[in-house]
C-alpha positions in Angstrom: -19.5 -15.2 -5.5 -23.0 -14.0 -6.4 -23.8 -12.1 -9.7 -27.2 -10.4 -9.5 -26.8 -8.2 -12.6 -27.9 -9.7 -15.9 -27.9 -6.6 -18.1 -27.7 -7.2 -21.8 -25.9 -3.9 -22.4 -23.4 -2.3 -20.0 -24.1 1.2 -18.7 -20.6 2.6 -19.3 -20.7 5.2 -16.6 -18.3 4.1 -13.8 -17.4 5.3 -10.3 -14.3 4.1 -8.4 -14.2 4.0 -4.6 -10.7 3.6 -3.2 -9.9 2.2 0.2 -6.5 2.2 2.0 -3.2 3.6 1.1 -1.7 5.8 -1.7 -0.7 2.7 -3.5 -4.3 1.9 -4.0 -5.0 5.5 -5.1 -2.3 4.9 -7.7 -3.9 1.7 -8.9 -7.3 3.3 -9.1 -5.8 5.9 -11.4 -4.5 3.1 -13.7 -8.0 1.5 -13.7 -9.6 4.8 -14.5 -7.2 5.5 -17.4 -7.8 2.1 -18.8 -11.6 2.5 -18.7 -11.5 6.0 -20.3 -9.3 4.8 -23.0 -11.8 2.0 -23.8 -14.9 4.2 -24.1 -16.2 4.3 -20.6 -17.3 7.5 -18.8 -16.6 8.7 -15.4 -19.8 9.2 -13.2 -20.1 11.8 -10.5 -21.2 9.4 -7.8 -22.2 5.8 -7.0 -25.8 6.7 -7.6 -25.1 8.0 -11.1 -22.9 5.0 -12.1 -23.8 1.8 -14.0 -20.5 0.3 -12.9 -19.2 0.6 -9.3 -15.6 -0.4 -8.7 -14.4 -1.0 -5.2 -10.6 -0.9 -5.1 -10.0 -2.5 -1.7 -7.5 -2.8 1.1 -7.1 -5.8 3.4 -4.2 -4.8 5.8 -6.5 -5.0 8.8 -9.9 -6.4 9.6 -11.4 -3.0 9.9 -10.7 -2.4 6.2 -12.5 -5.7 5.5 -15.6 -4.6 7.5 -15.9 -1.3 5.6 -15.9 -3.1 2.3 -18.4 -5.7 3.4 -20.7 -2.8 4.6 -20.4 -1.1 1.2 -21.2 -4.4 -0.6 -24.3 -4.7 1.6 -25.4 -1.2 0.7 -24.9 -1.9 -3.0 -26.9 -5.1 -2.8 -29.7 -3.2 -1.1 -29.7 0.1 -3.1 -28.0 -0.7 -6.4 -29.0 -4.2 -7.6 -29.1 -2.8 -11.2 -25.4 -1.9 -11.1 -22.4 -4.0 -12.1 -20.1 -4.3 -9.1 -16.4 -4.9 -9.5 -14.4 -5.9 -6.5 -10.7 -5.1 -7.0 -7.5 -4.9 -5.0 -6.3 -6.7 -1.9 -9.6 -7.7 -0.3 -10.7 -9.1 -3.8 -7.5 -11.2 -3.8 -8.2 -12.4 -0.3 -11.6 -13.6 -1.4 -10.2 -15.4 -4.4 -7.5 -17.1 -2.3 -10.1 -18.2 0.2 -12.2 -19.7 -2.6 -9.2 -21.6 -3.9 -7.8 -22.7 -0.6 -8.8 -26.0 1.1 -7.8 -24.6 4.5 -9.7 -21.3 4.1 -12.3 -22.4 1.5 -15.6 -20.6 2.0 -18.8 -19.8 0.1 -18.6 -16.0 0.3 -22.2 -15.1 -0.6 -21.0 -11.6 -1.4 -22.6 -9.3 -3.9 -20.3 -8.6 -6.8 -20.0 -9.4 -10.5 -16.3 -9.5 -11.0 -13.3 -10.0 -8.7 -9.8 -8.8 -9.6 -6.7 -9.0 -7.4 -4.0 -6.2 -7.6 -2.2 -8.3 -10.3 -5.3 -8.4 -12.5 -6.6 -4.8 -12.4 -5.6 -4.0 -16.0 -8.0 -6.7 -17.2 -10.9 -4.7 -15.9 -11.6 -2.6 -19.0 -11.5 -5.6 -21.3 -13.6 -7.7 -19.0 -16.3 -5.0 -18.9 -16.0 -4.1 -22.5 -16.5 -7.6 -23.7 -18.7 -8.5 -20.8 -18.9 -12.3 -20.4 -15.7 -13.1 -22.4 -13.0 -14.3 -20.0 -9.8 -12.2 -20.5 -6.7 -14.4 -20.0 -4.2 -11.7 -20.7 -4.3 -10.2 -17.2 -2.0 -7.4 -16.3 0.0 -9.2 -13.6 1.9 -6.0 -12.9 4.7 -6.9 -15.4 4.4 -3.4 -16.9 4.1 -4.5 -20.5 1.4 -1.9 -21.1 3.9 0.9 -20.8 1.8 3.2 -23.0 -1.1 3.1 -20.6 1.1 3.7 -17.6 2.9 6.6 -19.1 -0.5 8.0 -20.4 -1.9 7.8 -16.9 1.1 9.5 -15.4 1.0 12.3 -18.0 -2.7 12.9 -18.0 -3.5 12.6 -14.3 -4.6 15.6 -12.4 -1.9 17.2 -10.4 -2.2 18.3 -6.8 0.0 21.3 -5.9 2.6 20.2 -8.4 3.1 16.8 -6.9 2.6 13.2 -8.2 3.0 9.7 -7.0 4.9 7.0 -8.9 4.9 3.3 -8.0 8.4 1.8 -8.2 7.9 -1.6 -6.6 4.9 -4.0 -6.2 4.5 -6.8 -3.8 6.7 -7.8 -0.9 9.2 -10.6 0.0 9.5 -9.9 3.7 6.6 -12.0 5.0 6.2 -10.3 8.4 4.2 -12.7 10.3 1.2 -10.4 10.7 1.1 -9.0 7.2 -1.2 -10.2 4.4 0.5 -8.1 1.7 2.9 -10.7 0.3 -0.1 -13.0 -0.2 -2.5 -10.5 -1.9 0.1 -8.5 -3.8 2.5 -11.2 -4.6 6.3 -11.4 -4.6 8.3 -8.2 -4.9 8.8 -6.8 -8.4 10.6 -3.6 -9.4 9.5 -1.5 -12.2 12.2 -1.0 -14.9 14.3 2.1 -14.3 13.6 3.5 -17.8 9.8 3.4 -17.3 10.1 5.3 -14.0 12.6 7.8 -15.4 10.6 8.5 -18.6 7.3 8.9 -16.7 8.8 11.3 -14.2 10.2 13.4 -17.1 6.7 13.5 -18.6 5.2 14.6 -15.4 7.8 17.4 -15.1 6.7 18.5 -18.5 3.2 18.8 -17.1 4.3 20.9 -14.2 5.3 18.3 -11.6 7.9 19.5 -9.1 7.6 17.0 -6.3 7.6 13.2 -6.7 6.4 10.5 -4.2 7.9 7.1 -4.9 5.7 4.3 -3.7 6.3 0.6 -2.8 5.8 -1.9 0.0 9.6 -1.7 0.5 11.2 1.0 -1.7 14.6 0.4 -0.2 14.9 -2.9 -1.9 14.3 -1.5 -5.4 16.5 -3.0 -8.1 15.7 -2.5 -11.8 15.0 -5.9 -13.3 17.2 -5.5 -16.4 20.3 -6.1 -14.4 23.2 -3.9 -13.5 23.3 -1.7 -10.3 20.3 0.5 -10.7 19.2 0.2 -7.1 17.2 2.6 -4.9 20.2 5.0 -4.4 20.8 5.1 -8.2 17.1 5.8 -8.8 17.0 8.6 -6.2 20.0 10.3 -7.6 18.9 10.0 -11.2 15.5 11.4 -10.6 16.9 14.3 -8.6 19.0 15.3 -11.6 15.9 15.8 -13.8 15.6 19.6 -14.3 12.4 20.8 -12.6 12.3 18.2 -9.8 12.6 20.1 -6.4 11.7 17.3 -4.0 11.5 13.5 -3.9 9.7 11.7 -1.1 9.3 7.9 -0.6 7.0 5.4 1.2 7.5 2.9 2.7 11.0 2.0 4.0 11.8 -1.2 5.9 14.4 -0.6 8.6 16.4 -3.7 7.9 17.1 -2.4 4.3 17.9 1.1 5.2 21.7 0.6 4.8 24.6 3.0 5.1 24.6 3.8 1.4 21.0 4.9 1.5 21.6 7.0 4.7 24.5 8.7 2.8 22.3 9.4 -0.2 19.4 10.8 1.8 21.7 13.0 3.9 23.8 14.1 1.0 21.1 14.9 -1.6 19.3 18.2 -1.0 16.3 17.2 -3.2 15.5 14.1 -1.1 12.9 14.8 1.5 14.1 14.7 5.1 10.7 13.3 6.2 11.4 9.5 6.7 8.7 6.9 7.5 10.4 4.0 9.3 7.8 1.5 10.8 9.2 0.0 14.0 6.0 -1.9 14.9 7.2 -2.8 18.5 10.0 -2.1 20.9 10.4 -5.6 22.4 12.9 -7.9 20.8 10.7 -10.8 21.6 7.8 -9.3 19.7 10.0 -8.1 16.8 11.3 -11.6 16.4 7.8 -13.1 16.5 6.8 -10.5 13.9 9.7 -11.6 11.7 10.9 -8.0 11.3 14.5 -8.9 10.6 16.0 -6.4 13.1 16.0 -5.8 16.9 15.6 -2.8 19.1 19.3 -2.0 19.1 19.5 -2.1 15.3 16.6 0.3 15.0 17.9 2.7 17.5 21.3 2.6 15.8 19.6 3.4 12.5 17.9 6.4 14.0 21.2 7.6 15.5 22.9 7.5 12.1 20.1 9.4 10.4 20.1 12.1 13.1 23.9 12.4 13.0 23.7 13.0 9.3 20.7 15.4 9.5 19.8 17.3 12.6 16.5 18.5 11.1 15.3 15.0 10.0 11.6 14.2 10.7 10.9 10.6 11.5 7.4 8.9 11.6 6.6 5.3 12.4 3.9 2.6 12.7 3.2 0.8 15.9 1.1 -2.3 16.4 -0.2 -3.1 19.9 -1.6 -6.4 21.1 0.4 -8.8 19.0 -0.1 -12.4 20.3 2.1 -12.9 23.4 2.7 -9.2 24.1 3.0 -8.8 27.8 2.8 -5.6 29.7 6.6 -5.6 29.9 6.8 -6.0 26.1 4.4 -3.1 25.7 6.4 -0.9 28.0 9.5 -1.6 25.8 7.5 0.0 22.9 6.6 3.0 25.1 10.2 3.4 26.2 11.4 3.2 22.6 9.1 6.0 21.7 10.6 8.0 24.5 14.1 7.4 23.2 13.4 8.1 19.5 10.9 10.9 20.0 9.0 10.3 16.7 7.6 13.4 14.9 4.4 11.4 14.1 3.1 7.9 14.7 0.4 5.7 13.2 -0.9 3.3 15.8 -2.9 0.1 15.3 -4.5 -2.7 17.2 -3.3 -6.1 16.0 -5.9 -8.1 14.0 -5.3 -11.6 12.6 -5.0 -11.8 8.9 -5.7 -15.0 6.9 -2.8 -16.9 5.3 -0.2 -15.2 7.6 1.9 -17.1 10.0 0.5 -15.2 13.0 -3.0 -16.3 12.0 -2.1 -19.7 13.3 -1.2 -18.2 16.7 -3.9 -17.7 19.4 -5.0 -14.1 19.5 -4.6 -14.0 23.3 -4.8 -10.2 23.9 -8.4 -9.0 24.5 -9.8 -6.2 22.5 -10.2 -4.1 25.7 -6.5 -4.4 26.4 -5.5 -3.6 22.9 -7.7 -0.4 22.9 -6.2 0.6 26.3 -2.7 0.1 25.1 -3.3 2.0 21.9 -4.7 4.9 23.9 -1.5 4.9 26.0 0.6 4.9 22.9 -1.2 8.0 21.6 -1.0 9.6 25.1 2.8 9.0 25.2 3.1 10.6 21.7 1.2 13.7 22.9 3.6 14.0 25.9 6.6 13.7 23.6 5.4 16.4 21.3 4.5 18.7 24.1 7.8 18.3 26.0 
């Protein structure tokens, strides 16, 4: 880690650049609220800011490359700015610096580095500059006031707002770095979610998007049976709420009770994102997905039997180590059986610390690109049929 900024007094104008998913957008909002609360000012651009915060993603190597490029530009064009690296890529860097196996001298240009579990330390760290702040946020939601303040004050878009309900993941899919950079799964207490949604409704919110790495496994930490179904039904009973969406669901945890809730509650969106990742049982097992092709197709059948107008989207990864042409054709044929309304397709890229990182990445980039093109072509054919 290299710190090139030695300013005696911090320029309190900040600009946040967010990379990746809606979860990161949510976290950037929390960072922004904390900074504004502590006397900092929002700049209109990177050029106008004294502090640049990069809230990063690390799900694929493409995301890493974008962040590295941005750090290079800041080193060249903004050496007088304080640079804060935050989020998943920041955590990856910290883990690499701590790990004997992955240990490396990064040589990267930034002043501070905060993983997702430390982002609420950013305002204090900048406010008091060189004093180390031990009381990091750690996503235990002790600073309820700030969270509810953020939810209440954030700018609404078309009467909709996002609410994080879980953080971290316990699934350890063999290709996924999320459990390492975001930590073990934690559910936000039901009362915090319920109260913040009620505050949002008072500000004009009608539609809620519930966020988590695996929302299906939500269980309020105070005990009892306040699971995801309970949460969905409780939030739908709040006067003023017209629609509830959620991202992301894991197929292995989409049980019959949740199917009944989704199909039976008119306020719950019928747009369901169910990442399948692959259609081959061999590859699904190597990915540690916890279900097989038959399980997934049975889940789709149950959902469509309950709701004829349901819209199902998915994620597909091509080129996972060991994927043969036959394995890939199983994915294509599954697409034909399910007829997804939308797909997100990705080329496999090895992620440090994951189990798959230890496996030889034996599929060439050219083959991955070609297979991904065929996936998108298949989806076009399905939508046009």
